[in-house]
N, C-alpha and C positions, 0 to 999 in steps of 0.2 A: 322546839324541842325533837331531840332525834327519837325517831322509833325505834323499838327494841331490835328490830331486824338490822337496822344500820350499824349498830354497836358489834355486831359480831359478824358481818358480812364483809368481806374483802372489797376494797374500793372498785377494783377491775370486774369483779362478779357484778357489784351493784350497779356501775356504769352499764354494763352489757343488759343487765336485766331491765333497767329503765329505759335505754334505747330500744330494746325488742318491744316493751309494752307500748311505747311512745309510737312506733312504726305501726303496731296492731291497731292503735287508736285512729291512725290517719288511714289505713287501709279498711277498716271497719265502717268509718264515717264515709268514707269515698263510695264503698260498694252499697251501703244503705241509702245514699243519696241520689235523688233522681236527676237528670241534667236539666239544668237552670235552677234547682233548688239551692238553697245556702246550706253549709255544711251545719251540723248541730253545733251550738256553741256549749264551751265548758269553762269554767272558772279554773284560775291556778289550783285553789284547793280541792275541785273535783278531779283534776288531772292527777294531783300528787296524792289523793286517796287511791285512786284506781292505781297508781303505781308503787304505793305502799312507801312514801318517802315524803320528804319535808316539802313545804312549797318554795322555799329557797333554793331548792336542787333543781325544782322543775324551772323556775326562773332563771337560774344560771345555765340552763341547757337550753332555753330559749333564746338569751342573750349570745350563746355560743353558736347556735344555729344561724341567728340572724348575722352574725360577725362573719361566718363561714359563706352565707349566701352573698353578702356584699363583696366580699373578696373575689367570689367566681364571677359575679355579675359585672364588677367595676364600680364605678362611682355612678350612682344614681341618685335622683332626688324624689322623696316619697313626702308627698304632701298630705296630712291629716286635715281635713276640715274640723269644724267646730262640734260636728256630730259624731266625730271619731272614725268616719268611713274615709276610704282612700278615693281620692278623686282623681 
């Protein structure tokens, strides 16, 4: 279900706001994490709530970011083990 803000906010403004908030999350988590520690984990729902948007919007942003990363890096193989960790 769309949040009320999404109904009245222009698409370009919403995209910029979400990008800014996602960048803030990355910078904040990086600055709060000591070297050698794992970054704090957040669910898509937590990220969507923080950004004031729907989970599907965050999921599409994640997929878009991964596609951009793959195009910049070229072909690479990512193997995920049964436990979900990158090996």
